[in-house]
Residue frames as a rotation matrix with the C-alpha (Angstrom) as fourth column:
MET 1
-0.611 -0.531 0.587 14.24
0.428 -0.845 -0.320 -32.12
0.667 0.056 0.743 33.89
LYS 2
0.493 0.869 0.041 11.55
0.415 -0.276 0.867 -31.63
0.765 -0.410 -0.497 36.56
PHE 3
0.326 -0.393 -0.860 14.13
0.928 -0.041 0.371 -30.94
-0.181 -0.919 0.351 39.20
LEU 4
-0.748 -0.602 0.279 15.26
0.655 -0.739 0.160 -27.82
0.110 0.302 0.947 37.32
THR 5
-0.076 0.768 0.635 11.80
0.314 -0.586 0.747 -26.27
0.946 0.256 -0.196 37.44
GLY 6
0.755 0.318 -0.574 11.90
0.617 -0.048 0.785 -26.23
0.222 -0.947 -0.232 41.20
PHE 7
-0.175 -0.912 -0.372 15.34
0.923 -0.283 0.262 -24.61
-0.344 -0.297 0.891 41.15
PHE 8
-0.780 -0.181 0.599 14.29
0.481 -0.786 0.389 -21.81
0.400 0.592 0.700 38.89
ARG 9
0.271 0.942 0.200 11.18
0.422 -0.303 0.855 -21.04
0.865 -0.147 -0.479 41.06
LYS 10
0.326 -0.201 -0.924 13.23
0.940 -0.034 0.339 -20.10
-0.099 -0.979 0.178 44.12
ARG 11
0.385 -0.180 0.905 13.79
0.205 -0.940 -0.274 -16.44
0.900 0.291 -0.325 44.96
LEU 12
-0.498 -0.659 -0.563 16.14
0.759 -0.017 -0.651 -14.99
0.420 -0.752 0.509 47.58
VAL 13
0.526 0.742 0.415 14.31
0.326 -0.627 0.707 -13.01
0.785 -0.237 -0.572 50.28
LEU 14
0.945 -0.237 0.225 16.92
-0.313 -0.467 0.827 -12.75
-0.091 -0.852 -0.516 52.99
TYR 15
0.424 -0.888 -0.179 20.72
0.464 0.383 -0.799 -12.67
0.778 0.255 0.574 52.97
THR 16
0.716 -0.123 0.687 22.44
-0.577 -0.659 0.482 -12.10
0.394 -0.742 -0.543 56.33
TYR 17
-0.315 -0.822 -0.475 25.23
-0.109 0.528 -0.842 -13.15
0.943 -0.213 -0.256 58.65
ASP 18
-0.603 0.174 0.779 23.01
-0.785 -0.305 -0.539 -12.84
0.144 -0.936 0.320 61.75
ALA 19
-0.847 0.255 -0.467 21.70
0.220 0.967 0.130 -16.19
0.484 0.007 -0.875 63.08
VAL 20
-0.695 0.628 -0.351 19.21
0.337 -0.148 -0.930 -14.44
-0.636 -0.764 -0.109 65.32
GLN 21
-0.362 0.525 -0.770 17.64
-0.758 -0.647 -0.084 -12.68
-0.543 0.553 0.632 62.34
VAL 22
-0.693 0.068 -0.718 17.43
-0.496 0.677 0.543 -16.00
0.523 0.732 -0.436 60.50
GLY 23
-0.879 0.364 -0.309 15.67
0.477 0.702 -0.529 -17.62
0.024 -0.612 -0.790 63.46
ALA 24
-0.459 0.743 -0.486 13.10
-0.083 -0.581 -0.810 -14.79
-0.885 -0.331 0.328 63.59
ALA 25
-0.385 0.294 -0.875 12.55
-0.914 -0.251 0.319 -15.01
-0.126 0.922 0.365 59.82
ARG 26
-0.858 0.069 -0.509 12.13
-0.087 0.957 0.276 -18.78
0.507 0.281 -0.815 59.95
MET 27
-0.748 0.617 -0.245 9.51
0.473 0.237 -0.849 -18.43
-0.465 -0.751 -0.469 62.77
ALA 28
-0.356 0.614 -0.705 7.62
-0.500 -0.762 -0.411 -15.74
-0.789 0.206 0.579 60.82
LEU 29
-0.499 0.097 -0.861 7.55
-0.837 0.203 0.508 -17.82
0.224 0.974 -0.020 57.65
GLN 30
-0.921 0.168 -0.352 6.48
0.226 0.965 -0.133 -20.98
0.317 -0.202 -0.927 59.48
GLU 31
-0.578 0.743 -0.338 3.63
0.303 -0.189 -0.934 -19.16
-0.757 -0.643 -0.116 61.21
GLY 32
-0.192 0.498 -0.846 2.59
-0.720 -0.657 -0.223 -17.68
-0.666 0.567 0.485 57.87
GLY 33
0.497 0.415 0.762 2.60
0.069 0.857 -0.511 -21.08
-0.865 0.307 0.397 56.16
VAL 34
0.730 -0.317 -0.606 5.24
-0.683 -0.367 -0.631 -20.13
-0.023 0.875 -0.484 53.62
LYS 35
0.847 -0.487 0.214 7.52
0.474 0.873 0.113 -22.92
-0.242 0.006 0.970 52.38
PHE 36
0.770 -0.634 -0.074 11.15
-0.635 -0.749 -0.190 -21.90
0.065 0.194 -0.979 52.47
TRP 37
0.712 -0.667 -0.219 14.69
0.602 0.740 -0.301 -23.18
0.363 0.082 0.928 52.09
VAL 38
0.846 -0.533 0.017 17.70
-0.443 -0.684 0.580 -22.05
-0.297 -0.498 -0.815 54.14
ARG 39
0.672 -0.739 -0.058 21.20
0.473 0.487 -0.734 -22.29
0.570 0.466 0.677 52.83
GLN 40
0.907 -0.421 -0.013 24.19
-0.269 -0.602 0.752 -21.59
-0.324 -0.678 -0.659 55.00
HIS 41
0.655 -0.755 -0.001 27.84
0.366 0.319 -0.874 -21.33
0.661 0.573 0.485 54.11
THR 42
0.893 -0.432 -0.129 30.77
-0.021 -0.326 0.945 -21.16
-0.450 -0.841 -0.300 56.56
ASP 43
0.685 -0.720 -0.112 34.07
-0.306 -0.145 -0.941 -19.96
0.661 0.679 -0.319 55.31
ASP 44
0.700 -0.605 -0.379 37.17
0.712 0.547 0.441 -21.67
-0.060 -0.579 0.813 56.61
LEU 45
0.870 -0.321 0.375 39.33
-0.198 -0.922 -0.332 -18.69
0.452 0.215 -0.866 57.52
MET 46
0.742 -0.654 0.148 42.16
0.030 0.253 0.967 -20.62
-0.669 -0.713 0.208 59.09
PRO 47
0.600 -0.591 -0.539 45.37
-0.795 -0.365 -0.485 -19.57
0.090 0.720 -0.689 57.37
ARG 48
0.922 -0.322 0.217 47.81
0.296 0.944 0.147 -22.28
-0.252 -0.071 0.965 56.39
ALA 49
0.214 -0.931 -0.295 51.57
-0.442 -0.362 0.821 -22.22
-0.871 -0.045 -0.489 56.21
MET 50
0.013 -0.294 -0.956 53.46
-1.000 -0.027 -0.005 -23.22
-0.024 0.955 -0.294 53.11
ASN 51
-0.913 -0.365 -0.184 53.68
-0.365 0.930 -0.034 -26.83
0.184 0.036 -0.982 54.29
GLY 52
-0.280 0.888 -0.364 49.88
-0.005 0.377 0.926 -27.06
0.960 0.261 -0.101 54.87
GLN 53
-0.621 0.006 -0.784 50.05
0.761 0.244 -0.601 -26.71
0.187 -0.970 -0.156 58.67
VAL 54
0.465 0.823 0.327 47.12
0.598 -0.564 0.569 -24.72
0.653 -0.070 -0.754 60.17
LEU 55
-0.657 -0.655 0.373 48.32
0.238 -0.650 -0.722 -21.53
0.716 -0.385 0.583 61.84
PRO 56
-0.399 0.548 -0.735 46.80
0.913 0.315 -0.261 -20.69
0.088 -0.775 -0.625 65.25
PHE 57
-0.666 0.189 -0.722 45.63
0.150 -0.913 -0.378 -17.15
-0.731 -0.360 0.580 64.51
LEU 58
-0.596 0.522 -0.611 42.74
-0.784 -0.545 0.299 -15.57
-0.177 0.657 0.733 62.58
THR 59
-0.985 0.171 -0.027 40.56
0.163 0.968 0.190 -18.64
0.058 0.182 -0.981 63.12
ARG 60
-0.407 0.898 -0.170 37.22
-0.200 -0.269 -0.942 -16.84
-0.891 -0.349 0.289 63.30
ALA 61
-0.852 0.219 0.476 34.76
0.523 0.410 0.747 -18.04
-0.031 0.885 -0.464 60.72
ALA 62
-0.628 0.706 -0.326 31.79
-0.620 -0.708 -0.339 -16.19
-0.470 -0.011 0.882 59.29
THR 63
-0.675 0.516 0.528 28.57
0.590 0.806 -0.033 -18.00
-0.443 0.289 -0.849 58.45
GLU 64
-0.823 0.449 -0.349 26.28
-0.558 -0.755 0.344 -16.53
-0.109 0.478 0.872 55.76
TYR 65
-0.524 0.735 0.430 22.63
0.426 0.663 -0.616 -17.45
-0.738 -0.140 -0.660 55.56
LYS 66
-0.875 0.347 -0.337 20.30
-0.473 -0.464 0.749 -17.24
0.103 0.815 0.570 52.59
ILE 67
-0.436 0.818 0.375 16.53
0.131 0.470 -0.873 -17.82
-0.890 -0.331 -0.312 52.75
PHE 68
-0.956 0.162 -0.243 14.75
-0.261 -0.098 0.960 -18.73
0.131 0.982 0.136 49.53
VAL 69
-0.250 0.930 0.270 11.00
-0.126 0.245 -0.961 -18.96
-0.960 -0.274 0.057 48.88
ASP 70
-0.198 0.344 0.918 8.86
0.920 0.388 0.053 -19.91
-0.338 0.855 -0.393 45.85
LYS 71
-0.937 -0.265 0.229 8.54
0.339 -0.850 0.404 -17.02
0.088 0.456 0.886 43.45
ASP 72
-0.149 0.952 0.269 4.77
0.334 -0.208 0.919 -16.88
0.931 0.227 -0.287 44.01
ASP 73
0.630 0.371 -0.683 5.31
0.725 0.036 0.688 -16.29
0.280 -0.928 -0.246 47.76
VAL 74
-0.375 -0.910 0.174 7.98
0.777 -0.411 -0.476 -13.54
0.505 -0.044 0.862 47.58
GLU 75
-0.314 0.296 0.902 5.76
-0.240 -0.944 0.227 -10.59
0.918 -0.145 0.368 48.53
LEU 76
0.764 0.645 -0.008 4.15
-0.182 0.228 0.957 -12.47
0.619 -0.729 0.292 51.42
ALA 77
0.456 -0.692 -0.560 7.51
0.830 0.557 -0.013 -13.67
0.322 -0.459 0.828 52.65
GLU 78
-0.548 -0.682 0.485 9.02
0.492 -0.731 -0.473 -10.19
0.677 -0.021 0.736 52.60
TYR 79
0.069 0.675 0.735 5.97
-0.413 -0.651 0.637 -8.82
0.908 -0.348 0.234 54.41
LEU 80
0.888 0.288 -0.360 6.22
0.144 0.568 0.810 -11.51
0.438 -0.771 0.463 57.14
ILE 81
0.115 -0.946 -0.303 9.99
0.909 0.223 -0.351 -11.10
0.400 -0.235 0.886 57.55
ASN 82
-0.629 -0.375 0.681 9.63
0.243 -0.927 -0.286 -7.38
0.739 -0.014 0.674 57.99
GLY 83
-0.986 0.158 -0.053 7.25
0.028 -0.156 -0.987 -7.80
-0.164 -0.975 0.150 60.90
GLY 84
-0.422 0.890 -0.175 3.84
-0.805 -0.279 0.523 -8.10
0.416 0.362 0.834 59.17
THR 85
-0.765 0.275 0.583 1.15
-0.206 0.753 -0.625 -10.35
-0.611 -0.598 -0.519 60.53
LEU 86
-0.860 0.509 -0.047 -1.65
0.158 0.353 0.922 -12.27
0.486 0.785 -0.384 58.87
């Protein structure tokens, strides 16, 4: 059950749809020496007809990004993401 202990130690510090903001946050956390995990999810927004055929409109997809850190590093991570320096 050791794998579950790592799962329960993660805390969400950033939730956004902006890839530029995620890049800046990743750079700040790397420079600060904070270990982090990034999860991204892209929704398939392509509508389908009754027969399963993909329709050619509304094909824009949105990608959401979530950055997690260890629960002991939450305050430092939030400080670094918001523009703080060490």
